[in-house]
C-alpha positions as a Markdown table, in Angstrom:
| # | Residue | x | y | z |
|---|---|---|---|---|
| 1 | Met | -34.0 | 146.0 | 112.5 |
| 2 | Ala | -31.5 | 143.8 | 110.8 |
| 3 | Asn | -32.7 | 139.9 | 110.8 |
| 4 | Thr | -30.1 | 138.4 | 112.9 |
| 5 | Glu | -29.4 | 135.0 | 110.8 |
| 6 | Met | -28.7 | 137.8 | 107.0 |
| 7 | Met | -26.3 | 140.0 | 110.0 |
| 8 | Lys | -24.2 | 136.0 | 110.8 |
| 9 | Gln | -24.2 | 135.8 | 107.4 |
| 10 | Ala | -23.2 | 139.2 | 106.1 |
| 11 | Ser | -20.6 | 139.3 | 108.6 |
| 12 | Glu | -18.7 | 135.6 | 108.9 |
| 13 | Lys | -19.9 | 133.6 | 105.9 |
| 14 | Ala | -17.5 | 132.8 | 103.1 |
| 15 | Gly | -18.9 | 133.7 | 99.9 |
| 16 | Phe | -19.6 | 136.9 | 97.7 |
| 17 | Ile | -22.0 | 139.9 | 96.9 |
| 18 | Ala | -23.4 | 139.5 | 93.2 |
| 19 | Ala | -23.8 | 142.4 | 92.3 |
| 20 | Leu | -27.5 | 142.9 | 90.1 |
| 21 | Asp | -28.1 | 146.4 | 90.4 |
| 22 | Gln | -26.9 | 148.1 | 86.7 |
| 23 | Ser | -29.8 | 151.0 | 86.7 |
| 24 | Gly | -30.7 | 153.6 | 83.8 |
| 25 | Gly | -27.1 | 154.6 | 82.4 |
| 26 | Ser | -25.5 | 150.6 | 82.4 |
| 27 | Thr | -28.6 | 148.9 | 81.7 |
| 28 | Pro | -28.2 | 148.8 | 77.9 |
| 29 | Lys | -24.7 | 148.2 | 78.3 |
| 30 | Ala | -25.5 | 145.3 | 80.4 |
| 31 | Leu | -27.8 | 143.9 | 78.5 |
| 32 | Arg | -25.4 | 143.8 | 75.3 |
| 33 | Leu | -23.4 | 141.9 | 76.6 |
| 34 | Tyr | -26.1 | 139.5 | 77.2 |
| 35 | Gly | -26.7 | 139.7 | 74.0 |
| 36 | Val | -30.2 | 141.7 | 73.6 |
| 37 | Asn | -29.6 | 144.9 | 71.3 |
| 38 | Glu | -31.1 | 148.5 | 72.4 |
| 39 | Asp | -33.8 | 147.1 | 69.0 |
| 40 | Ala | -35.4 | 144.7 | 71.3 |
| 41 | Tyr | -37.4 | 147.6 | 73.2 |
| 42 | Ser | -38.4 | 150.7 | 72.5 |
| 43 | Asn | -38.7 | 152.4 | 75.9 |
| 44 | Asp | -37.3 | 152.1 | 79.5 |
| 45 | Glu | -40.2 | 150.2 | 80.8 |
| 46 | Glu | -39.2 | 147.5 | 78.1 |
| 47 | Met | -36.0 | 148.0 | 79.0 |
| 48 | Phe | -36.3 | 147.5 | 82.7 |
| 49 | Ser | -38.3 | 144.7 | 81.8 |
| 50 | Leu | -35.8 | 142.8 | 79.6 |
| 51 | Ile | -32.9 | 143.2 | 82.8 |
| 52 | His | -35.6 | 142.1 | 85.3 |
| 53 | Glu | -35.8 | 139.0 | 82.9 |
| 54 | Met | -32.4 | 138.5 | 83.2 |
| 55 | Arg | -31.6 | 139.1 | 86.7 |
| 56 | Ala | -34.4 | 136.8 | 87.6 |
| 57 | Arg | -32.8 | 133.9 | 85.3 |
| 58 | Ile | -29.8 | 134.3 | 87.4 |
| 59 | Ile | -31.4 | 134.0 | 90.7 |
| 60 | Lys | -33.5 | 131.4 | 89.7 |
| 61 | Ser | -30.1 | 129.1 | 88.6 |
| 62 | Pro | -29.7 | 126.1 | 91.0 |
| 63 | Ala | -25.7 | 127.4 | 91.2 |
| 64 | Phe | -27.3 | 130.9 | 92.9 |
| 65 | Asn | -27.2 | 130.0 | 96.5 |
| 66 | Gly | -26.1 | 130.9 | 100.0 |
| 67 | Glu | -23.6 | 128.2 | 99.2 |
| 68 | Lys | -21.2 | 130.6 | 97.5 |
| 69 | Val | -23.7 | 133.8 | 97.3 |
| 70 | Met | -23.9 | 135.5 | 100.3 |
| 71 | Gly | -25.7 | 137.9 | 99.1 |
| 72 | Ala | -26.3 | 140.1 | 96.5 |
| 73 | Ile | -27.2 | 143.9 | 95.8 |
| 74 | Leu | -30.5 | 144.7 | 93.9 |
| 75 | Phe | -31.6 | 148.0 | 92.0 |
| 76 | Glu | -34.7 | 149.2 | 93.4 |
| 77 | Arg | -36.9 | 148.5 | 90.4 |
| 78 | Thr | -36.1 | 144.8 | 90.8 |
| 79 | Met | -36.6 | 145.1 | 94.3 |
| 80 | Asp | -40.4 | 146.2 | 93.4 |
| 81 | Gly | -40.5 | 142.7 | 91.1 |
| 82 | Asp | -41.6 | 139.5 | 91.8 |
| 83 | Ile | -40.0 | 136.5 | 90.6 |
| 84 | Asp | -42.9 | 133.8 | 90.5 |
| 85 | Gly | -45.0 | 135.8 | 92.5 |
| 86 | Thr | -42.7 | 136.3 | 95.2 |
| 87 | Pro | -41.3 | 140.0 | 96.2 |
| 88 | Thr | -37.6 | 139.8 | 95.3 |
| 89 | Ala | -35.7 | 140.1 | 98.0 |
| 90 | Thr | -38.0 | 137.6 | 100.2 |
| 91 | Tyr | -37.2 | 135.1 | 97.3 |
| 92 | Leu | -33.7 | 135.9 | 97.8 |
| 93 | Trp | -33.8 | 135.0 | 101.3 |
| 94 | Asn | -36.0 | 132.7 | 101.3 |
| 95 | Glu | -35.3 | 130.3 | 98.1 |
| 96 | Cys | -31.9 | 131.0 | 97.5 |
| 97 | Gly | -30.4 | 131.5 | 101.2 |
| 98 | Val | -28.9 | 135.0 | 99.8 |
| 99 | Val | -28.9 | 138.3 | 101.4 |
| 100 | Pro | -30.6 | 141.0 | 99.9 |
| 101 | Phe | -29.0 | 144.4 | 99.5 |
| 102 | Leu | -30.4 | 147.5 | 97.8 |
| 103 | Lys | -28.5 | 150.1 | 95.6 |
| 104 | Val | -29.7 | 153.7 | 96.3 |
| 105 | Asp | -27.8 | 156.4 | 94.9 |
| 106 | Lys | -29.3 | 158.1 | 92.2 |
| 107 | Gly | -26.0 | 158.5 | 90.3 |
| 108 | Leu | -23.9 | 160.4 | 90.0 |
| 109 | Ala | -22.8 | 164.5 | 89.7 |
| 110 | Asp | -21.3 | 166.2 | 87.3 |
| 111 | Glu | -17.2 | 165.6 | 88.0 |
| 112 | Lys | -15.3 | 168.5 | 90.3 |
| 113 | Asp | -11.5 | 168.2 | 91.8 |
| 114 | Gly | -10.6 | 164.6 | 90.0 |
| 115 | Val | -13.8 | 162.7 | 91.4 |
| 116 | Gln | -17.9 | 162.5 | 91.0 |
| 117 | Val | -19.9 | 163.0 | 94.7 |
| 118 | Met | -23.4 | 161.6 | 94.2 |
| 119 | Lys | -26.5 | 163.2 | 93.3 |
| 120 | Pro | -28.8 | 164.2 | 95.9 |
| 121 | Met | -31.3 | 162.8 | 97.2 |
| 122 | Pro | -34.2 | 163.9 | 98.8 |
| 123 | Asp | -36.5 | 160.4 | 99.2 |
| 124 | Leu | -33.8 | 158.6 | 100.6 |
| 125 | Asp | -35.9 | 158.4 | 103.6 |
| 126 | Ala | -38.7 | 157.3 | 101.9 |
| 127 | Leu | -36.9 | 154.7 | 99.8 |
| 128 | Leu | -35.0 | 152.9 | 102.8 |
| 129 | Glu | -38.6 | 152.7 | 104.4 |
| 130 | Lys | -40.0 | 150.7 | 101.4 |
| 131 | Ala | -36.4 | 149.1 | 101.7 |
| 132 | Val | -37.2 | 147.7 | 105.0 |
| 133 | Ser | -41.1 | 146.9 | 104.9 |
| 134 | Lys | -39.6 | 144.7 | 101.7 |
| 135 | Gly | -37.1 | 142.7 | 104.0 |
| 136 | Ile | -34.0 | 144.3 | 102.7 |
| 137 | Phe | -31.2 | 143.8 | 104.8 |
| 138 | Gly | -28.5 | 146.5 | 103.9 |
| 139 | Thr | -27.8 | 149.3 | 101.1 |
| 140 | Lys | -24.7 | 150.0 | 98.6 |
| 141 | Met | -24.3 | 153.8 | 96.7 |
| 142 | Arg | -21.8 | 154.6 | 94.5 |
| 143 | Ser | -18.8 | 157.6 | 93.9 |
| 144 | Val | -15.9 | 157.8 | 91.8 |
| 145 | Ile | -12.7 | 158.8 | 92.2 |
| 146 | Asn | -10.9 | 159.7 | 88.6 |
| 147 | Ala | -7.6 | 161.4 | 90.2 |
| 148 | Ala | -5.1 | 161.5 | 93.7 |
| 149 | Asn | -6.7 | 165.1 | 94.5 |
| 150 | Pro | -6.8 | 164.6 | 98.4 |
| 151 | Ala | -10.0 | 167.8 | 98.5 |
| 152 | Gly | -12.1 | 165.7 | 96.2 |
| 153 | Ile | -11.3 | 162.4 | 98.0 |
| 154 | Ser | -12.4 | 163.7 | 101.7 |
| 155 | Ala | -15.3 | 165.2 | 99.6 |
| 156 | Val | -16.3 | 161.6 | 97.8 |
| 157 | Val | -15.9 | 160.3 | 101.6 |
| 158 | His | -17.4 | 162.6 | 104.2 |
| 159 | Gln | -20.5 | 162.4 | 101.9 |
| 160 | Gln | -20.8 | 158.6 | 101.5 |
| 161 | Phe | -20.3 | 158.7 | 105.6 |
| 162 | Asp | -22.6 | 161.2 | 106.0 |
| 163 | Val | -25.5 | 159.2 | 103.8 |
| 164 | Gly | -24.3 | 156.3 | 105.7 |
| 165 | Arg | -25.1 | 157.2 | 109.1 |
| 166 | Gln | -28.8 | 157.9 | 107.8 |
| 167 | Ile | -29.1 | 154.5 | 106.7 |
| 168 | Leu | -28.0 | 153.2 | 110.0 |
| 169 | Gly | -31.0 | 155.6 | 111.2 |
| 170 | His | -33.1 | 153.1 | 109.7 |
| 171 | Gly | -31.3 | 149.7 | 111.2 |
| 172 | Leu | -30.2 | 148.9 | 107.3 |
| 173 | Val | -25.8 | 148.7 | 106.9 |
| 174 | Pro | -24.9 | 150.7 | 104.1 |
| 175 | Ile | -21.8 | 149.2 | 101.7 |
| 176 | Ile | -20.0 | 152.5 | 101.3 |
| 177 | Glu | -18.7 | 152.5 | 97.8 |
| 178 | Pro | -15.9 | 155.2 | 96.5 |
| 179 | Glu | -14.7 | 154.0 | 93.1 |
| 180 | Val | -11.2 | 154.2 | 92.1 |
| 181 | Thr | -11.3 | 154.1 | 88.3 |
| 182 | Ile | -8.9 | 151.4 | 87.5 |
| 183 | Ser | -7.1 | 153.1 | 84.7 |
| 184 | Ile | -6.3 | 156.6 | 86.0 |
| 185 | Ser | -2.5 | 157.3 | 85.9 |
| 186 | Asp | -2.6 | 157.9 | 90.0 |
| 187 | Lys | -4.6 | 155.4 | 91.2 |
| 188 | Ala | -2.0 | 153.6 | 93.8 |
| 189 | Glu | -1.7 | 157.2 | 95.2 |
| 190 | Ala | -5.3 | 157.6 | 95.3 |
| 191 | Glu | -6.2 | 154.7 | 96.9 |
| 192 | Glu | -3.4 | 156.0 | 99.5 |
| 193 | Ile | -5.7 | 159.3 | 100.4 |
| 194 | Leu | -8.6 | 157.2 | 100.4 |
| 195 | Leu | -7.2 | 154.8 | 102.7 |
| 196 | Lys | -6.7 | 157.3 | 105.4 |
| 197 | Glu | -10.0 | 159.2 | 104.7 |
| 198 | Ile | -12.1 | 156.0 | 105.1 |
| 199 | Lys | -10.4 | 155.4 | 108.6 |
| 200 | Thr | -10.9 | 158.5 | 110.0 |
| 201 | Gln | -14.2 | 158.0 | 109.4 |
| 202 | Leu | -14.3 | 154.6 | 110.9 |
| 203 | Asp | -12.8 | 155.7 | 113.9 |
| 204 | Ala | -16.0 | 158.4 | 114.1 |
| 205 | Leu | -18.2 | 156.5 | 114.3 |
| 206 | Gly | -20.4 | 155.3 | 117.6 |
| 207 | Ala | -19.4 | 152.1 | 118.8 |
| 208 | Asp | -22.6 | 150.1 | 118.1 |
| 209 | Gln | -22.3 | 151.3 | 114.3 |
| 210 | Lys | -20.8 | 149.0 | 111.2 |
| 211 | Val | -20.5 | 149.7 | 108.0 |
| 212 | Met | -19.3 | 147.5 | 104.8 |
| 213 | Leu | -17.2 | 149.0 | 102.3 |
| 214 | Lys | -16.8 | 148.2 | 98.8 |
| 215 | Leu | -13.4 | 149.0 | 97.3 |
| 216 | Thr | -11.7 | 149.1 | 94.0 |
| 217 | Leu | -9.0 | 146.2 | 93.7 |
| 218 | Pro | -5.8 | 148.1 | 95.0 |
| 219 | Glu | -2.5 | 148.6 | 93.1 |
| 220 | Lys | -0.9 | 147.4 | 96.2 |
| 221 | Ala | -1.6 | 143.9 | 98.0 |
| 222 | Asn | -3.6 | 144.0 | 101.0 |
| 223 | Leu | -3.8 | 148.1 | 101.0 |
| 224 | Tyr | -6.6 | 147.9 | 103.3 |
| 225 | Lys | -6.0 | 145.0 | 105.7 |
| 226 | Pro | -6.1 | 147.7 | 108.2 |
| 227 | Leu | -9.8 | 148.5 | 107.3 |
| 228 | Ile | -10.6 | 144.7 | 106.9 |
| 229 | Asp | -9.9 | 144.5 | 110.6 |
| 230 | His | -11.2 | 147.7 | 112.0 |
| 231 | Pro | -14.1 | 146.8 | 114.7 |
| 232 | Arg | -16.3 | 149.2 | 112.9 |
| 233 | Val | -16.3 | 147.2 | 109.6 |
| 234 | Met | -18.4 | 144.4 | 108.8 |
| 235 | Arg | -17.1 | 143.6 | 105.7 |
| 236 | Val | -14.7 | 144.9 | 103.0 |
| 237 | Val | -15.5 | 143.8 | 99.3 |
| 238 | Ala | -14.2 | 144.1 | 95.8 |
| 239 | Leu | -15.5 | 145.9 | 92.5 |
| 240 | Ser | -14.4 | 144.2 | 90.0 |
| 241 | Gly | -14.4 | 147.7 | 87.9 |
| 242 | Gly | -13.7 | 146.9 | 84.5 |
| 243 | Tyr | -11.4 | 143.9 | 85.1 |
| 244 | Ser | -12.2 | 140.6 | 83.3 |
| 245 | Arg | -13.0 | 138.1 | 85.8 |
| 246 | Glu | -9.6 | 136.7 | 85.3 |
| 247 | Glu | -8.2 | 139.7 | 86.4 |
| 248 | Ala | -10.2 | 140.3 | 88.7 |
| 249 | Asn | -10.1 | 137.3 | 90.8 |
| 250 | Asn | -5.8 | 137.0 | 90.3 |
| 251 | Arg | -5.8 | 140.3 | 92.3 |
| 252 | Leu | -8.6 | 139.5 | 94.6 |
| 253 | Ser | -6.9 | 136.2 | 96.0 |
| 254 | Gln | -4.2 | 138.4 | 96.8 |
| 255 | Asn | -6.3 | 140.4 | 99.2 |
| 256 | Thr | -6.2 | 138.8 | 102.6 |
| 257 | Gly | -10.0 | 139.3 | 104.3 |
| 258 | Met | -11.5 | 140.3 | 101.0 |
| 259 | Ile | -14.2 | 139.1 | 99.3 |
| 260 | Ala | -16.1 | 139.9 | 96.0 |
| 261 | Ser | -18.7 | 142.0 | 94.9 |
| 262 | Phe | -18.7 | 141.4 | 90.8 |
| 263 | Ser | -21.7 | 142.9 | 88.4 |
| 264 | Arg | -20.0 | 142.6 | 85.0 |
| 265 | Ala | -17.8 | 139.8 | 86.2 |
| 266 | Leu | -20.1 | 137.7 | 87.0 |
| 267 | Thr | -22.2 | 137.7 | 84.5 |
| 268 | Glu | -19.4 | 138.0 | 81.6 |
| 269 | Gly | -20.2 | 134.7 | 79.4 |
| 270 | Leu | -24.0 | 134.5 | 79.6 |
| 271 | Ser | -26.1 | 135.0 | 76.6 |
| 272 | Ala | -30.1 | 135.0 | 76.3 |
| 273 | Gln | -29.9 | 132.9 | 73.3 |
| 274 | Gln | -28.2 | 130.2 | 75.5 |
| 275 | Ser | -30.1 | 126.8 | 76.2 |
| 276 | Asp | -30.5 | 126.7 | 80.3 |
| 277 | Glu | -28.6 | 124.3 | 80.9 |
| 278 | Ala | -25.1 | 126.0 | 79.1 |
| 279 | Phe | -26.6 | 129.4 | 80.8 |
| 280 | Asn | -26.5 | 127.6 | 84.5 |
| 281 | Ala | -23.2 | 125.9 | 83.0 |
| 282 | Thr | -21.5 | 129.1 | 82.8 |
| 283 | Leu | -22.8 | 131.4 | 85.8 |
| 284 | Ala | -22.2 | 128.2 | 88.0 |
| 285 | Ser | -18.7 | 128.3 | 86.6 |
| 286 | Ser | -18.2 | 132.0 | 87.1 |
| 287 | Ile | -20.0 | 131.8 | 90.3 |
| 288 | Asp | -17.2 | 129.2 | 91.8 |
| 289 | Ser | -14.2 | 130.8 | 90.2 |
| 290 | Ile | -15.2 | 134.3 | 92.1 |
| 291 | Tyr | -15.8 | 131.8 | 95.0 |
| 292 | Gln | -12.5 | 130.2 | 94.8 |
| 293 | Ala | -10.8 | 133.6 | 94.7 |
| 294 | Ser | -12.7 | 135.5 | 97.3 |
| 295 | Lys | -11.7 | 132.5 | 100.0 |
| 296 | Ala | -8.1 | 132.7 | 99.2 |
| 297 | Gly | -8.1 | 135.8 | 99.9 |
């Protein structure tokens, strides 16, 4: 079962969740932004080793601690790896005071009805058992909404909550993430449909079941306040979705009770070529700006 100290921090503590969970498809882009090009590695193992080095450098930075970083989402290979000889999730909690989460989805299916649901996860129970054994508190899984299509959005939300109940059954807290693409013309309409579908699913959860939600920053400020206030919701966090850190922070600060869970916006400006002093200063500034925006909301 979830650690009670982690539960208290995830439910109540100021701060934000760092998304360090880039997987196969997004790893090359994350490395390029970090100043590591494709010619620096020749296979997936070398690529994942480099991204683990980047994540370890972030986690070991003095600014990366539970004072401002409430939690961190890990990719499975990161969870399976070590930092200075200590399993990553254990290091996060014991050395940094940061609650560890795990990305569990296996990517997106082809688009249908304007959305991409998650690919099947036949080995999910085994992965969840491993996550529990490694001290993981919760999970994250992502779907994508590309149009204000009621049937598609309903399918996304139903799948997310069906899998969410499976995750709850292992004593883990699911972060449900139906991302709305920021560039679509009917984003506001999609978000209204999404709000209704999520509320219906939340109302159907048991009294002892709580989830977290990770949502695209909405066009209408405080649209998701009813979800933040819902008794089955532990926390609502925002994804940056391709917005710059400045834009994401600005939007976040307008949404009361929402905190950040940024990936690219967190690592913006970091480079493999930076000295440790420059790297740590850049990351500290980034963490502080995201923390302040999370507090302002």
